N, C-alpha and C positions, 0 to 999 in steps of 0.2 A: 240585558236583563229583561225578563219577561214581565208580563203584567202582574203576575201572582207573585213574583219575588219583590216588586215595587210595593205592592199592599202589604206585604208581610215585614219590609222595613220600615214601611211608613207607619204599621202598628206598632213597632217597637219602639220607634221615636217619639209616637205621642205616649207612650207608657213612661218612658224614662223621662224625655227632655220637651215637654211641651211647647218653649218658646221657637225652639229649632223647628218645631214640629211647624209652628203658625208661620213661619218665612217660608217652609217650604210647600207649604199650603197656598200660600198668596202667590208665589212663584209659580206654581202649577197653573193657578187660575190665569196667570197673566200669558202664559202658554196656551192655555186653552183658547182665550180669546183672540190670539193671533192666528191660531189655526182655524178657529171658526171663520174669520174673516176670509182667510185663504181658500177654505172651503166655498166658501160662498162664491167668491169669485171663479173658481174652477168649475162650480156648478152650471154659473151662468154662460161659460164658453161653453161647456159641454152639451149644456141645453139647446144652445143656438144651433151646433152642429149636429147634433142628434135631431132634429127635426127636419134637416134640410134631407135633400133627395140624393140619391148616388148619382153620378154623371162622370164621363170619360174625364180624364186629366186631374181628377180630384186627387188630394196628396193627404199622405199622414206618415207621421213621424216613424212607425213601427208596425209591424204586421199585427200586433195585439191591438192595435189603437185599431186598427182595420177592420179586423175581426168584431170589437166591440159596436164599431158603428153601424157595421152591416146586420150585426143581429138586433140591434136596438130598432133600426129601420125595420127588420122584418116581425119583431113584436107589435110595432105600430099598424102594420099591413095586414099581420094574420097568418104568417107561417113560421119556419124556423131554419135553422141554417146548419151545413156542417160544413168541416174544413175538408176540401177535396184534394187535389196533388199540390204538391210543393217542390220548387228546385233550389239546390245550394250549389254555390260554387266550390268546387272540387280543390281550390287552391287554400280559401280560408274559411271555408264552410258557411259562409252568410248566407241567409237565405235569398233568393234573388226575385222569386215569384210565387206565388199561391193563388188556388182558385177557391172562394168558397161558392157552395151550391146551395139550391134549397133541399130543404130534408127529404122531400120525395124525388129528388135525383135519382136516376139509373133505377135498373129492375134486379129485384133478389133473385142470386141466382138459386137454380132449381137443387132442392135437399134430396139426397137419395135414401133418407129415411122417411119419405113424406107418408108412401103407402103404409108405413106402420106404425105411424103416428096417430093416436086415436084423435087428438084434438091439435092439428098445425096450426101454427102460428098464421093469423089472418096477414094479408098483405098488404103494407102501408107505401110503396114506392109506385110512381105513376110515370118515372121517365121524365121528370118535371127537367126542363131546358133553363130555368132562371138562375142567374148567376152573377156572381161579381168576381173579377180577376184583378189581381195588382201586381206589378213588377217593381224591381228597385231602380231609381234612376240615379246611379253614382256622383253624376254630377252634383245634384243637390242635396244627395245623403237621404232622400225618402222616397216613399213609394206612391206609385200613381196607378190610377183604375185605369186598365187597359181594354178592359170588356166588360159590359155590362149588359143584361139581358132581363127585363121588368116581368115579362108575360108567363104566367103560371098556366100549366093544362090540369088544374085542380082547383076546388072552390077553397077560397081562404076561412081559416078561423075566424069565427066572433072573439070580440075582444074578452068576453067571461070565459073562451075557453082557452085563450092563448097562454095563460099563465101553465098549462099541463105540457106544453112542448118541451120536448129534451133540453135543446139550447137557451132556454128561458127559465131554466131551474137551478137554481146554484145555493149552496148553503155558506153563508158568509161566515167571517171569522167569530164576528159577536154572536151568530146563531149558533155555531160550533161550540163555542162555551157554554151556551145554555142548554145545550143538548146534552153535553156530558154532565154538566151539574144536576140537569133533571135527571139524568140516567144513572147518577150515583146516588141520589137521592132515592130511587127505586119507583119513579113514575115509569107508566108503560108508555109506548112511543105512540100510540093514539090519544092519550092524555098531554102528552108533551107536545106533539104536533098542534093540537088544539089551542093549547096555552099559548105557545109563540106566535100561533095565527091570529088570536085576538088580540095580541099586544101591537100588531101592525096593520090591523083593520080588517082582517080577513083573511081567508085562505087563498083569494086572488092574488094577493100581495106578499104573501110570506115569503115567495120564491121558490119552494120547494114540495115536494108532495111528501105523503105517508111513508110512502116506500122508499123515498130517498134518504129520510130520516134511518129507516131500518139498516138499509145498505151501508150508510155513513157510520152507524154504530158496530156493524159487523166488521168492516174494514177496520175499524179503531181497536177493536179487540184482537183480530188477527194480527194486525203490527204489533200488541203490545204483548200477546201470547205466544205467537209460533215458535219462538226461541228462549222460550223459559220453561226449563224442568223443575225446578225446585225453588219454592220460596220459603223463608224462615222472617218472622215479624215479631218485633217485640217494643213496646215503647220504654220510657224513662221508669214510669211508675213499674212497670214488669221488672226492669232490672233491679230497681228499689226494692220490690217486694222479695225477689230472689234472695238478696242480701242478708235478709231479716229470716226468712220462713223457707230458704233453699235447700234444708238440712235433708228433706224427705220429699220426695216428687214423685208423682203418676204420670205415665204417658199413655193414651189410646189412639186409635184411629178410629174413624167412622167416615161413611162416604154420602153420596148423592146430598153433599151441601154446596154445590157449585157446579157450575155449567158443564165443566169437562169432567165432572165424577173423579176428581183426583181426590186420594186420601188426605182427611185433613188430620192432623195430630195438635194435640193441644198438651203442654206440659201444665199439670196443676200442683198447687200444693195446698196446705192448711195454715192460716194465719193464727193468732193468738187467742181468736176468738171462736176457733175451729170453724170459720168459715172458708169455703173455696175461695183461693186466690190466683190468677193467672199469671204464668211467668212467659208466654211464649206460644205462638202458634204458627204451625207449617202447612203448605198444600207440596204434597211429594209426587213427583211422576209416577213411582213404583215402588212398592216395599219389597227392595232388594236389599243385600248387604252394602254395596258402595253407597245409593241414596241413604240409608240409615244412618252409614258413619260419618256422610258429609253433613247431615242433619246435628247429629249429636257434637260433632265437632264446632259446628257455628252456632250450635246453643251455647257451649261452654264458652266460646270466644265471646259473645256477647253479654255473658255474665260476669266478664273478668276472670275466666279461667278456674274459680271456683267449682270445685265438683260436690255434689249430693252424697249425703253419707248411706243413701238408700233410694233407689228408683224401683216402683212397682209398674209392670207392665202385663199383657197378655201373655201367651206361649208361643208368639211368634220367633222363630228360631232364627230368620235373619235378623230381628232387631238384638237378639240376646248375643249373636255373633258381634256385633257391631259395640254393643255395651261393652263387652269383655275387652274390647280392643281399645276404646276411648276413654271409657271408665273402669280400669281395671281393679281399683281400690276401693269402688263403688260396690254395696251389697245390691245384687239383682233379684229383687223378689218377684214371684209370680201372684198374679191377682187368683184369691182363693176362689172367687165366684165364677171365673173360668174355668177353674178345675172343676168346680161342681158341677159346670154344665156340659161340658166334655165328659164326665164320668156319665150323667143320664143320659147324654144322648149316644154314647155306645155302649153300655153296659146295663141299659135300661132293664132288662130281663133279670138282674139280678136284684134291682130294686123291688120287682115285681114278685120276685120269689121267695124273696126274706125280707120282713120291715128288719129284721136286726142288721141288715147290712147298711142300711145308712146310718144305724148309730155307730157301727165299728169305722165307717169311712169318716165320718165326723169326728170320732176320737182320735183318728190319726192324723187330720188336718189340725184340730184345736186342742185337744187335751192332753197326749204325751210329751212329757216333758224333756225326759232322758232319753238318747238316742238308743241305747238300749232297749228300753221300755217301747220306744217307737217300733221297732226292727221286730220284736218280739209280737207285736201287737199286727203288725202289717203282714208277716208270715204267717197268724194266724188268719187274718180274712182272707188271703188268698188260699188256703187249707179248708177253712170251714165253709167258704162260700164257692169253692170248687171253680176258682177261677182260670179259665184256659190261657194255654201259653202265648196264644197271639192277642191277648186282651189289652186294650189301652192301658190298664192298670200298671202294666208292667212298664209301660212306654214313662208315664208322668212319675214313677218310681226312681227313674234314672235322675230326674229333676227334683229329689225331695228335697236337698238342700236350699231351694227356694223357694218351698211354700208348707212343708211341715212345720209345726211348732217347735220342735224339737230342735231346730237349726235356726228358725227366723228368731227366736228368743235372745237369741246373741248378738243381736244389732238394735239400733233406736230406730222405731217406724213411726214415733208418734201414735201409736194405736191404730194404725193403718194396715190392713190386710189386703186391700183389693183396689181396682182402678175405681171405685164406684164415683170418686170426684171425678174425674176427667169424664164418665159415661155420662152423669149428671148432667154436666156442663154443655156436653154435645146434643144432650136432649133438650136442653135452654136454646141452644143453637137453632135448632132446626125448627124452634119456635119461630124465629127470628129471620131465618134465610128460607130463600128460595132456591130450588135446584138448577135454576137458570140465570143464575147471578155470573156476572164477569168476575174478574179477580179484583178490580176496583171496588165495583159494588159488595163483592164478597167481605172484605176487610173494612169496608164500612160499616156493614153489619153486623160484621163481628166485634166489630168495637162497641157497637149499642150494647151486645150482650154482656160484654167485659163490663162497661160501666153499670149494667144491672146489678153483676157481682159486686162490684166495689160501691154503689149505692149499699146493700146488705151490710158490707163491712163499717160503712160511715154511720149507719143505724146502731149497729152494735158498740160501736165506739161511743156513740152519744150515749145510751142507753149506760155502758158501764161507767162513765163519770155523773151521769144524771141521778142514777138510782143507787143506795147503799144496798151493798150484800144481804143477802138474808141469812143472819148467823142462828143457828138452831141453840147453840152454847155459847151466851154473850159472854160469859167470863172465861172462855178458853180463849188464853192468851195467842195461843199458835193459830187459832181461828180467824182472832182478829187480826193476824199479822198477815195470814194468808188472804182475808179479804182485802188487806190494803194493797197488797203485791199483784196478786191475780187477778185475771179477766173474770167477769162473772161467770163464764161457761165452765174454766178451768177451776175456779173456786168450787164449784158447783160438785167436780170432779173430787176434789180434794177433801172437801166436808164429808161427802158419802164413804171414804176411807177414814176420815176420823171418826164418824158414828160408827164404823164396822169394829174399829180398833177398840172400842168400850165393851166390845162382846168376843174379847180374845182372852184366852188364858197363857199364861208363858211358865214356862219351866226352865230353870237354870242348870244347865247342863255343866259347863264349866266357866270358869273366866272366859269372859267376851264372849260366850257361845250360848245361845238361846233357843228354845224350841217353842214354838207359839202355834196354837191350834184355835180355831174359831169355833163359836159355840153352835153346836148342831153337824161339825164337820170334823171329824176326829184326824183327817189328814194333818201332820205336823208340818210346820215349816222352820226351817232352819235360819238363824238370824246372826249373823257377827256384829257386836257391836264394840265400839272402841271410844269410852268417855272423853278422854282426854283430847281427841283428834275432833270429836263429835261426830262420827260417822257411822254409819249403818250398812250393812248388805245382806238382802235376803234373796234365798234362794228363789223365788218367784220372780225377780229379775222386772218388777213394776216399774221401779224407775227409770233402769237401762233400758227399756222399751217403749215406755210411753213417757218418762219425763216427770213423774209424780210419785210421792211416797206411798208405798202401802200401807196397809194396816198393821202388817207386822212389824213394818220398820218403825213406824209411829209408838208400838207397844214398847218396844227396846228404848227409842227415845225417851218415854215418859218415865222406865224404869231407870234409867240413866240420868232420871232429874234434867233433862233437856227440854224446856217449853217453848222453845223456838224453833224455828226452820233455819238450818243454817245456810249462808251464802251459796254453797256446792250443790246444795238441793233445790236452787230455785233456779229453774232455765230460763232465760231471758225471753226466748222465744214464747212462752206462755204468761210472761208479764204485761201489765198495762204500759209499760215502759219499752213495751218489745221495738219500737221502731225510734227509739232515740238513737242519734249518732247517724254517721253518713254513710255511705257506700261508694263504689268504685265502680265506673263502667269500662268496658272494654279495650279502654284505651289509657285505664289507670287514672281517669280523672272523678273527681267527685259526681255524683248525680244529684243536681238538682232539680227540684219539683217546686214548681209554682201553680197554686191550683187556680190563680187567675188567668193563667196565660192561655191564649188563643191557640197558640202553637206548641206542640210538644215534641222533642227530640225523639225520632225513631231509629231503632235500628233494623234495617233494611238488609237482607241478604239473598243475593239469587245466583240460580248457575244457569249459564247458557248453553244450549247444543253446541 
């Protein structure tokens, strides 16, 4: 068990069983005393050996102890060492002899590129013959010094410079842990090196240079990243949030948020306060069908297999194909903002030529409700504005079921038509992140951005409980009910519909069928009403798409003398009690959240090359 795991277990014990933790702490203290005494004894022995001079027949338990001794000796004298040749027994592979040399031993071989290099490396070797050689004495099982030359052919380094010699630079395990923690916290290598140096008394005693620290971090990053192609990350609260608000999600990718410039994708939704809620994040190796398919399958697995009703994305063809395979029952809508931007980019001349084009195109996106009405309007747009055959408008028409209101209004979207939530969160991320972050740093800072969104939700939750709803008609029992049930933001939307219904006129067409018109708007809305079942259905489909009743339906409810909202018209996702109940994770277990916990269970999934 590593030290991190030990600390985690200890934290859990302290939280749940104080008495046991005290026993453990006492035992640990006793062990620490024993270790301390043993360390002092070992240090005294090592100190006496380290201060001695090398000599023939000197004995060592191992090759490593011989190296450490000669290296310690060289540090006192003012030079560095290297491991030179070694001999091993061919039968058992045991090291039989080794030579340690001065770091200036030998002469560097001639580099063929020397003449073409603008600034070749300076020569450092002088052919120094100073050395210590050891050989294994099999009778006693120890290594003996069989050769020792003390003289050097170069000046020795003064004590204030010895710490810069390569053989005297080493990052200890404790320092490595500090470096990793500091790096994850966003400290620059320069500041991190200065901080650790001050802890041990200065740069001369820290044991490594700033360049060593940089190289160590680069090596760690390469070791942890070189085989990873895709990463998906979600914590317990994200899984829980998806269980409550995962009926409609948006997904969008962005770049330049991490050192490898991998596409970052974030799954985003709306909570009961219409605030952004994060369901998970991914770093992809590439935006192709196999990678997107892996991502969506992994996402659904993490969320317990529950598929959303609607997912909104941009026009990426590979993403669309993967969604159709992994989530065939889910409605895949295209972001209308991206649709507009693509049209502006490709047929900007039509906007410049006629101001009417913008109005006609916007009407095709948002206004026309019936398919026949939309098709007629689209054909008129092509003819009236003389759209050429190769125009991008013909391409987006092939995807009309994913963006035109005549088709989108058939499914629940929680009132969303774009991936604005995802893009807004991506913009927030860039305020928290730097493009040179490694993966560990990236997700550490990503968590910080997520916590910012969660703080917004906490504030909205507090205000909903602390502040009373602002009723504009205090005697309207349906408004009073809505104020008690809905969150403040949703109540405001409902109250706006309730106010509008005061300005509507109703015409009884036949039993159970009504025509509603709004004051100043001659368009009729046909509403079906059933007083026995307390049900209404309006052709505007406000409830089916947004989840709250429209003013036309409210008018008919009033005519049918129904003064309260029936339960089947109150979506739990919009209520104050949206989070009541528990959800299940990918293993079918209930997701438990403890706001006081220091460690939260996370779902991590990565794929290797």
